[in-house]
C-alpha positions in Angstrom: -0.3 -20.4 52.9 0.7 -17.8 55.5 -0.2 -13.9 55.1 3.2 -13.0 54.2 3.0 -15.9 51.2 -0.6 -13.9 50.2 1.2 -10.7 50.2 3.9 -11.6 48.0 1.2 -13.1 45.3 -1.2 -10.3 45.7 2.5 -8.2 44.7 3.6 -10.7 42.1 -0.1 -10.2 40.4 0.3 -7.0 40.3 3.4 -6.7 38.8 2.4 -8.9 36.4 -1.0 -7.4 35.5 1.1 -3.9 35.5 3.4 -5.6 32.4 0.7 -7.0 30.6 -1.4 -3.6 30.2 2.0 -1.7 29.6 2.8 -4.1 26.7 -0.4 -3.9 25.5 -0.5 -0.3 25.2 2.5 -0.2 23.2 1.4 -3.0 20.7 -1.3 -1.0 20.7 0.9 2.1 19.8 2.3 0.3 17.3 -0.1 -0.8 15.3 -1.5 2.5 15.4 1.9 4.0 14.2 1.8 0.7 11.4 -1.9 1.6 10.5 -1.1 5.5 10.3 2.4 5.0 7.9 0.5 2.9 6.0 -2.2 5.2 4.6 0.6 7.8 4.0 2.4 5.4 1.9 -0.6 4.8 -0.2 -1.4 8.5 -0.3 2.3 9.0 -1.6 1.8 6.2 -4.4 -1.0 7.5 -5.5 0.4 11.2 -6.5 4.1 9.7 -7.4 1.6 7.7 -10.2 0.3 10.7 -11.7 3.7 11.7 -11.6 4.9 8.5 -13.3 2.4 8.8 -16.3 4.1 12.2 -17.2 7.7 10.4 -16.8 6.5 7.3 -19.3 4.9 9.9 -21.9 8.3 11.9 -21.6 10.5 9.0 -21.9 9.2 8.3 -25.9 9.9 13.0 -26.4 13.2 12.2 -24.8 14.3 9.0 -26.2 13.9 10.2 -30.1 16.3 12.8 -29.3 18.9 10.6 -27.5 18.6 7.1 -29.1 16.9 7.7 -32.4 14.0 5.9 -34.4 14.7 2.2 -32.6 13.6 3.3 -29.4 9.9 4.6 -30.6 9.8 0.9 -31.8 9.4 -0.1 -28.2 5.5 -1.1 -27.1 4.2 1.8 -24.5 1.6 1.1 -22.2 -2.0 2.3 -22.8 -3.8 3.7 -20.3 -6.9 1.9 -21.4 -7.2 -2.0 -22.6 -6.9 -2.7 -26.0 -7.0 -6.2 -27.7 -3.9 -7.3 -29.1 -3.5 -9.7 -32.1 -0.5 -11.3 -30.7 -2.7 -12.1 -27.4 -5.7 -13.1 -29.8 -3.3 -16.1 -31.3 -2.8 -17.5 -28.0 -3.0 -21.1 -26.7 -6.1 -21.7 -25.4 -6.0 -25.1 -24.8 -5.0 -25.3 -21.4 -8.2 -25.7 -19.2 -8.1 -26.1 -15.6 -9.9 -29.0 -13.6 -10.8 -29.6 -10.2 -8.4 -32.4 -9.9 -5.5 -29.7 -11.1 -6.6 -27.0 -8.5 -6.5 -29.6 -5.7 -3.2 -30.8 -6.8 -1.9 -26.8 -7.2 -3.6 -26.0 -3.9 -1.6 -28.9 -2.5 2.1 -28.3 -4.0 1.8 -24.6 -2.7 0.6 -24.7 0.7 3.8 -27.3 1.4 6.0 -25.6 3.7 9.3 -24.8 1.2 7.3 -24.1 -1.8 8.7 -20.9 -4.0 8.8 -21.5 -7.3 7.1 -20.8 -10.5 3.3 -21.8 -10.1 3.0 -23.4 -13.7 4.3 -22.9 -17.0 3.7 -19.4 -18.7 1.6 -20.7 -21.9 -0.8 -22.0 -18.8 -1.5 -19.4 -17.5 -1.8 -16.8 -20.2 -4.3 -18.9 -21.4 -6.2 -18.6 -18.0 -5.8 -15.5 -18.1 -7.4 -15.0 -21.5 -10.0 -17.3 -20.6 -10.3 -15.1 -17.5 -10.8 -11.4 -19.5 -13.4 -13.2 -21.7 -15.3 -14.1 -18.9 -15.5 -10.9 -16.9 -15.8 -8.7 -19.8 -19.0 -9.7 -20.5 -20.7 -9.1 -16.7 -21.8 -5.9 -15.8 -20.7 -3.6 -13.5 -23.2 -4.0 -11.0 -24.3 -7.7 -10.5 -27.5 -8.9 -8.6 -27.0 -11.8 -6.5 -30.4 -13.5 -5.0 -29.5 -15.8 -2.4 -32.5 -18.5 -2.1 -33.6 -20.5 1.3 -30.9 -22.2 2.8 -28.1 -20.8 0.7 -25.5 -19.0 2.1 -22.9 -16.2 0.4 -19.4 -16.6 2.1 -18.0 -12.9 1.5 -13.7 -13.4 1.9 -11.8 -9.7 2.5 -8.4 -8.7 0.9 -5.6 -11.7 0.9 -2.8 -9.7 -0.1 -0.9 -12.6 -1.9 -1.0 -14.2 0.9 -1.9 -17.9 0.0 -2.0 -19.3 2.6 -5.1 -17.3 4.6 -7.1 -18.5 1.0 -5.8 -22.4 1.5 -7.3 -22.0 5.4 -10.7 -20.5 4.2 -11.3 -23.0 1.2 -10.0 -25.9 3.8 -12.9 -25.2 6.4 -15.6 -23.8 4.2 -14.8 -26.1 1.1 -15.3 -25.6 -2.9 -18.2 -23.3 -3.6 -21.6 -25.5 -4.1 -25.4 -24.6 -4.8 -26.0 -23.6 -1.0 -22.2 -21.7 -0.1 -21.7 -19.3 -3.1 -18.5 -17.3 -2.4 -17.3 -13.9 -3.2 -14.1 -12.6 -3.1 -14.2 -8.7 -2.3 -10.6 -7.6 -4.2 -7.1 -7.0 -2.8 -5.9 -10.2 -4.5 -2.5 -9.0 -5.2 0.2 -6.6 -3.7 2.3 -7.2 0.1 2.3 -10.9 0.2 4.6 -13.3 -1.7 2.2 -15.6 -3.7 -0.4 -12.8 -5.4 0.3 -14.9 -8.4 -0.9 -18.1 -6.8 -4.0 -16.3 -5.1 -5.4 -15.0 -8.5 -4.8 -19.1 -10.6 -6.8 -20.5 -7.5 -9.4 -18.2 -7.7 -9.3 -17.6 -11.7 -9.6 -20.8 -11.8 -12.5 -21.5 -9.2 -14.2 -18.9 -11.2 -13.4 -20.7 -14.2 -14.8 -24.0 -12.7 -17.7 -22.9 -10.5 -19.1 -20.0 -12.7 -22.2 -18.2 -10.9 -20.9 -19.6 -7.8 -17.8 -17.4 -7.3 -17.8 -13.8 -7.7 -15.3 -11.5 -7.8 -14.7 -7.8 -6.7 -12.1 -5.3 -7.7 -10.1 -4.2 -5.0 -7.8 -0.7 -5.5 -4.7 -2.4 -5.5 -5.8 -4.3 -8.9 -4.7 -1.2 -10.6 -1.3 -0.8 -12.5 -0.4 2.7 -11.0 -0.6 1.0 -7.1 0.7 -3.0 -7.9 3.9 -1.3 -10.1 5.2 -0.1 -7.0 3.6 -2.2 -4.0 5.1 -5.8 -5.1 3.2 -7.2 -7.5 5.1 -6.3 -10.2 8.5 -7.7 -8.5 6.7 -10.2 -8.1 5.7 -10.8 -11.7 9.0 -10.3 -13.3 11.0 -12.5 -10.7 8.4 -16.0 -11.4 7.5 -14.8 -15.4 7.9 -11.5 -17.2 6.5 -8.0 -17.3 4.0 -9.8 -20.5 2.4 -11.4 -17.7 2.4 -8.7 -15.5 0.6 -6.6 -18.3 -1.7 -9.2 -18.9 -3.0 -10.0 -14.9 -3.6 -5.8 -15.1 -5.7 -6.6 -18.3 -7.6 -9.0 -16.8 -8.0 -6.5 -13.8 -10.0 -4.1 -15.2 -12.7 -6.6 -16.7 -13.7 -7.0 -12.8 -17.1 -6.0 -11.6 -17.0 -3.3 -9.1 -20.6 -3.8 -6.9 -22.5 -6.7 -6.1 -26.0 -6.5 -4.3 -27.4 -9.1 -2.4 -31.1 -9.8 -2.0 -31.9 -5.9 -3.5 -30.8 -4.7 0.5 -27.2 -5.3 0.7 -24.4 -3.6 -1.3 -20.8 -5.3 -1.2 -17.9 -2.9 -2.6 -14.2 -2.7 -1.7 -13.8 0.6 -0.4 -16.9 2.1 0.8 -19.0 5.6 -0.4 -18.9 8.4 -3.3 -17.9 11.7 -2.0 -20.2 13.1 -4.1 -24.0 13.6 -3.5 -26.7 12.1 -5.4 -24.5 8.7 -6.6 -26.8 6.3 -7.6 -26.6 2.4 -8.3 -27.8 3.4 -11.6 -24.9 5.5 -12.5 -22.8 2.7 -11.0 -23.1 0.8 -13.7 -23.1 3.3 -16.2 -19.1 3.8 -14.6 -16.4 3.0 -17.5 -14.6 0.8 -15.6 -12.1 -1.1 -18.6 -9.2 1.1 -17.1 -6.2 0.2 -16.1 -6.8 2.5 -13.1 -9.2 4.5 -11.7 -9.2 8.2 -12.9 -8.3 10.6 -10.6 -11.5 11.6 -7.9 -13.6 9.8 -10.1 -16.9 7.8 -9.0 -14.8 5.2 -9.3 -11.8 5.7 -7.2 -14.2 6.4 -4.2 -15.7 3.2 -4.6 -12.5 1.3 -4.2 -10.6 3.4 -1.6 -13.5 5.1 0.5 -13.0 4.0 4.1 -15.8 4.7 6.8 -15.2 7.6 9.8 -15.4 7.1 13.9 -19.0 7.4 15.4 -19.5 10.9 15.3 -17.8 11.3 12.1 -20.2 13.6 9.8 -20.6 14.5 6.2 -17.7 13.2 3.4 -14.0 14.5 4.1 -10.4 14.0 3.5 -9.0 10.5 3.1 -5.5 10.2 4.7 -4.5 8.0 1.9 -5.0 10.6 -0.3 -8.0 8.8 -2.6 -11.6 8.3 -1.9 -13.1 9.9 1.6 -13.6 9.1 4.8 -17.7 9.2 5.4 -20.1 9.3 8.4 -23.5 7.8 9.4 -25.3 11.0 7.9 -23.6 9.8 4.2 -24.4 6.0 4.8 -28.3 6.8 5.4 -28.2 10.0 2.4 -26.8 6.9 -0.1 -30.0 4.5 0.8 -32.3 7.4 0.8 -31.5 7.3 -2.9 -31.1 3.8 -3.5 -33.9 1.9 -2.3 -34.3 -0.5 -0.6 -30.4 -0.5 0.4 -29.6 -0.6 4.6 -26.5 -2.2 4.3 -23.2 -1.9 3.0 -20.1 -4.8 3.3 -16.9 -3.4 2.3 -13.1 -4.5 3.1 -10.3 -2.7 2.2 -9.1 -1.7 5.8 -7.4 -3.9 8.1 -8.7 -5.0 11.6 -7.8 -6.7 14.7 -10.5 -9.1 14.5 -10.7 -9.2 10.6 -14.2 -7.8 11.2 -15.8 -4.4 12.4 -19.2 -3.2 12.4 -19.8 0.5 12.1 -22.7 3.1 12.2 -25.0 0.5 14.2 -24.4 -2.2 11.8 -25.1 -0.1 8.7 -21.7 -0.8 7.3 -19.7 -4.2 7.9 -16.2 -4.2 7.4 -14.2 -7.8 6.4 -10.6 -8.4 6.1 -9.1 -12.0 5.9 -5.4 -11.4 5.5 -4.6 -12.8 9.2 -1.1 -11.6 10.9 -1.3 -8.9 7.7 2.6 -8.7 6.1 3.8 -11.1 8.5 4.2 -8.2 11.5 0.5 -7.4 13.0 -0.6 -10.2 14.3 -4.0 -9.5 13.3 -7.1 -12.4 13.0 -9.0 -13.3 9.1 -12.2 -12.9 8.8 -15.1 -14.3 6.9 -18.7 -12.7 6.9 -21.6 -15.8 5.6 -24.3 -13.9 5.2 -27.6 -15.3 5.1 -30.9 -15.5 2.7 -32.3 -12.7 5.3 -29.3 -10.3 5.8 -27.9 -11.8 9.1 -24.6 -12.7 9.3 -22.0 -14.1 11.5 -18.4 -14.0 11.3 -15.5 -16.8 11.6 -12.1 -15.4 12.4 -9.2 -17.5 12.2 -5.2 -16.8 12.6 -3.6 -19.2 9.5 -0.2 -19.4 10.9 -1.7 -21.5 13.8 -2.6 -24.6 11.7 0.7 -24.2 9.9 3.9 -26.0 11.0 5.9 -23.6 9.3 3.7 -20.7 11.0 4.4 -21.4 14.7 5.5 -18.4 16.1 5.5 -16.7 19.6 3.5 -13.9 20.7 6.9 -12.1 21.4 8.5 -13.4 17.9 4.8 -10.9 16.3 5.6 -8.2 18.6 9.4 -7.6 17.5 8.6 -8.2 13.5 6.2 -5.1 13.9 8.3 -3.3 16.0 11.0 -3.8 13.3 8.9 -3.0 11.0 7.9 0.3 12.4 11.4 1.5 13.5 12.7 0.8 9.8 9.7 3.0 7.8 10.0 5.6 10.7 14.2 5.5 9.7 13.5 6.0 6.4 11.6 9.0 7.4 13.5 10.4 9.1 16.6 10.5 7.0 14.6 11.7 4.3 13.6 15.1 6.8 16.5 15.4 8.9 17.7 18.9 7.8 13.6 19.8 8.2 14.0 18.2 11.4 17.0 20.0 12.2 15.6 23.4 11.5 12.7 22.5 13.4 14.1 22.2 16.8 16.3 24.9 16.8 14.0 27.0 16.2 12.4 25.1 19.0 15.2 25.7 21.3 15.5 29.4 20.3 12.4 30.3 20.7 12.0 28.5 24.5 12.9 30.6 27.6 15.3 27.8 29.0 18.5 29.0 30.3 21.6 28.6 27.8 23.1 25.4 27.3 26.7 24.7 26.3 24.9 21.4 24.0 21.5 21.7 21.7 19.3 19.7 23.7 15.3 19.3 23.7 13.3 17.4 26.1 11.4 14.5 24.9 8.2 16.0 24.6 9.7 18.5 22.0 11.6 15.6 20.2 7.9 13.8 19.3 5.9 17.3 18.6 9.0 17.5 15.9 8.3 14.6 14.6 5.1 14.7 14.6 4.8 18.3 12.8 7.7 17.3 10.2 7.0 14.0 9.0 3.0 14.9 9.4 2.8 11.5 11.4 -0.2 11.1 14.1 1.9 8.5 16.2 2.9 7.9 19.8 6.5 8.7 18.9 6.8 8.7 22.9 6.6 5.3 23.8 8.7 4.2 20.9 11.3 6.6 21.1 14.1 3.8 22.2 13.7 2.1 18.4 14.7 5.0 17.2 17.8 5.3 18.7 17.1 8.1 21.4 19.0 7.8 24.5 17.4 6.8 27.6 19.7 8.7 29.5 19.2 12.6 28.7 22.9 14.8 28.7 22.1 15.8 32.9 21.9 12.2 33.7 18.5 11.7 34.2 16.2 9.0 32.7 14.3 10.4 30.2 15.7 13.7 30.7 16.8 16.3 27.7 19.1 15.0 25.1 21.6 16.4 22.9 19.1 16.8 18.7 22.2 17.5 16.8 23.5 14.1 18.2 20.8 12.2 17.4 20.0 13.6 13.8 23.5 12.3 13.2 22.6 9.0 13.1 20.5 10.1 9.9 22.8 11.6 7.9 22.3 9.5 4.6 25.5 7.9 3.5 26.5 6.6 -0.2 28.0 3.3 -0.4 29.3 4.0 -3.7 30.4 7.4 -3.1 32.6 6.1 -0.4 34.5 3.8 -3.0 34.8 6.4 -5.2 36.7 8.4 -2.4 39.3 5.7 -2.2 40.2 5.2 -5.9 41.0 9.3 -5.2 38.8 10.2 -8.3 39.1 14.1 -9.3 37.2 16.6 -7.6 34.8 17.5 -10.8 33.8 13.4 -11.1 32.7 13.2 -7.4 30.7 16.4 -7.7 29.0 15.3 -10.2 28.2 11.6 -8.0 27.1 13.6 -5.4 24.7 15.5 -6.9 22.6 12.7 -8.9 23.1 10.3 -5.6 21.0 13.3 -4.1 18.5 13.3 -6.2 18.0 9.6 -6.9 18.0 9.4 -3.1 15.6 12.0 -2.5 13.0 10.8 -5.2 14.2 6.8 -4.6 11.1 5.2 -5.1 9.8 7.1 -7.9 13.1 6.4 -10.0 12.4 2.5 -8.9 9.0 2.6 -10.7 10.2 5.1 -13.3 12.9 1.9 -14.1 10.3 -0.4 -14.3 8.6 0.8 -17.3 12.6 1.0 -19.1 13.0 -2.8 -18.5 11.3 -3.6 -21.3 12.1 -7.1 -21.4 11.8 -8.0 -18.0 15.3 -9.5 -17.0 15.9 -7.0 -13.9 18.3 -5.3 -15.7 18.8 -2.1 -17.5 21.1 -1.5 -20.1 23.5 2.0 -19.8 21.3 3.7 -22.5 18.3 3.0 -20.6 19.7 4.6 -18.0 20.8 7.2 -20.2 17.0 8.0 -20.6 16.0 7.2 -17.8 18.0 10.3 -16.4 17.0 12.4 -18.5 13.6 12.1 -17.9 13.9 12.5 -14.6 16.1 15.9 -15.1 13.3 16.8 -16.9 10.4 16.5 -14.9 11.8 17.5 -11.8 13.7 20.6 -13.3 17.1 18.9 -12.6 19.7 19.3 -15.3 21.9 16.6 -15.8 25.0 16.9 -18.5 25.6 14.0 -20.8 28.7 13.6 -19.6 27.5 13.1 -15.6 25.4 10.5 -16.7 28.3 8.8 -18.3 30.1 9.1 -15.2 27.6 7.3 -13.4 26.9 4.4 -15.9 30.4 3.9 -16.1 30.9 3.6 -12.4 27.6 1.3 -11.5 29.1 -1.0 -14.5 31.1 -2.6 -12.3 31.8 -6.1 -14.8 31.6 -4.2 -18.0 28.2 -6.1 -19.3 26.6 -3.0 -20.1 24.1 -3.3 -17.6 22.6 -2.5 -14.1 21.1 -4.5 -11.1 18.7 -2.0 -10.3 17.7 -3.7 -7.1 21.5 -3.3 -6.5 21.5 0.4 -7.5 19.2 1.3 -4.6 20.8 -1.0 -2.2 23.6 1.8 -2.2 21.5 4.0 -0.6 22.0 4.2 3.3 21.8 5.6 6.7 25.6 6.7 8.5 24.9 5.2 11.6 25.4 1.6 12.2 22.6 1.4 14.9 20.4 2.6 12.4 21.3 0.3 9.6 20.8 -2.6 11.7 17.4 -1.6 12.6 16.5 -1.2 9.0 17.9 -4.5 8.1 15.6 -6.0 10.9 12.6 -5.9 8.9 12.1 -7.0 5.3 13.3 -4.2 2.3 10.0 -4.9 0.9 7.3 -3.8 3.6 9.7 -1.1 4.1 10.6 0.8 0.9 7.0 1.7 0.2 5.8 4.9 -0.4 8.4 8.1 -0.5 8.2 11.9 -1.3 5.0 13.3 -3.1 7.1 14.8 -5.5 5.0 18.3 -6.9 6.0 18.6 -9.8 5.6 22.0 -12.5 5.4 22.2 -16.2 7.2 25.5 -17.7 7.9 28.1 -15.5 7.9 28.1 -11.8 4.9 28.3 -10.2 3.4 26.4 -13.4 0.6 24.1 -13.2 1.1 21.1 -10.6 1.3 18.1 -12.7 0.4 16.0 -10.0 -3.0 17.8 -8.2 -3.5 17.3 -4.6 -7.3 17.1 -3.9 -9.6 20.0 -4.2 -12.3 18.2 -2.9 -13.2 20.0 0.3 -15.5 18.5 3.4 -19.1 18.1 2.0 -22.7 17.6 4.2 -25.2 15.0 3.8 -28.4 16.4 2.1 -29.6 16.7 4.8 -27.6 19.0 6.6 -27.6 21.4 3.5 -31.2 21.4 4.1 -31.2 22.2 7.6 -30.2 26.2 8.7 -28.5 27.7 11.7 -30.1 30.3 13.5 -28.6 32.8 10.9 -30.4 31.5 7.7 -27.0 30.0 6.5 -26.6 26.6 6.2 -23.9 24.4 7.9 -22.1 24.1 4.9 -22.2 27.9 4.4 -21.0 28.8 7.9 -18.3 26.6 7.9 -16.8 28.8 5.3 
């Protein structure tokens, strides 16, 4: 090889390494953006769930005046579980066997499976049986691992049945030597949450104390009503099955303690000081969702902070807290002889992460989370001496159906992040217009004929208005920002007004209405209603599910009428009966007195075709989560907020409280 050839080889290698590093950096930025959006969406879901409770209670009051006594007879969901006579008389003849479970797993694992898992009566029998089994268990379960025994801890599965099948294929069914613990979040996100639950419940029924189940934050009706599980239950069965699943979820234990030294919980530690295992044992867990800012909520929602994080502080998820190593040490001191916490709840690139010098471990078992993250899943093997071993996997590699290139994973991730951001930019278009206008006025640049801003100003505007810590400069092309600026330079200043025009809202049914030359009053009414529905579309979608009492995916004209009246009361928007009737008449195209909710919501889009193509590149279910945090007031303006934002403030550990500064004040007092 000549010196020229060698130089050429070195140059190619250098270029390839540069490309590889840039690609890795972009993917890291996309993953960070996905995680940031995930927490934002969960926070919004949790806040709007309180609004849903208000709207549900208001529904019966409004319907009494609008519809009459017949509507009052409809059953409303209680906030806690109650035994019903119709459930007690349910068929209890079906009992799963190992042979049946094996056949079921084979059927579910076959390529192209997408059907109804089992007859409704058999499923309800399993659920009723599991409810009885779990109801008798305490909040905190002690596990004693004997010599040669191993505890396999499985983290979040989120309806990804292929991951569960892969784990059981690799590890086998439970035995006396190999015990399983599934650490919550069995449902939502994936398409096969019901199948995952059936397999887990049958394992528990068949193997008893060789299988343990913890409750996760998604085993709650305020979250899984909007994160996919309710839709899955309605499409495969009906709302009665959905309600029954949530009743079973209320009976799931909260904590397991292994050999008195290792605590296993879904989320993490509590915000308040002085929490003991005995206090956890006394929690009333039999509720459909954990009370706001309660000990139970913290156990299901909290996350560990970084290595330098101190105290317990606000969690971007909107629930629980971010806790530091000092809070962990404080908890261990209050609960001897505990020395380690194993939890799940957070997606990790390798499926596993150690925090605070091994005092806290995270295990996450949903590989390629949501079909676009490309992460590994993991299972943790815990031994009697409390040492551990981690097994990582990527389930799609072992599935002919799931074979995919790395570039395909990258493209899917890019499309999902872009679609999520496009919705948020469209929602906040006017606020962004004001921000960039103010930025332009305050700058000392020479006046220009066009409203132009720099890329840095653009990115800062998105961070400020959307309240997202995302590296927007890395993904600007995904959001339709022109590569060449107005001055002809690559990545130069660009016209922000033209860019924001791409996100102008467009309602397809309003466009159709215009073609019929409807009177101005009709157009004004439809525009008013469409603006409210667009702004609060996620909350409306969730609310209408409550009105769809038969679970057929359709809402009657009368149900829509009552729903809009309820929405108007809560959001202080006056809907006249004539306006509501106009919308009903317009949407009921076939005259069957019913409306397809999903079809109705799909009418809302953005005006620009480029942005619409980006939206369609990602699955709608993975995009339309969260929504604006709707802050509603009762009574007069400025009244008490129904959706109470957290009043909690950062707290130090008990050790830090005892420490004093030179001024004689505690660190907490000094912070104030």
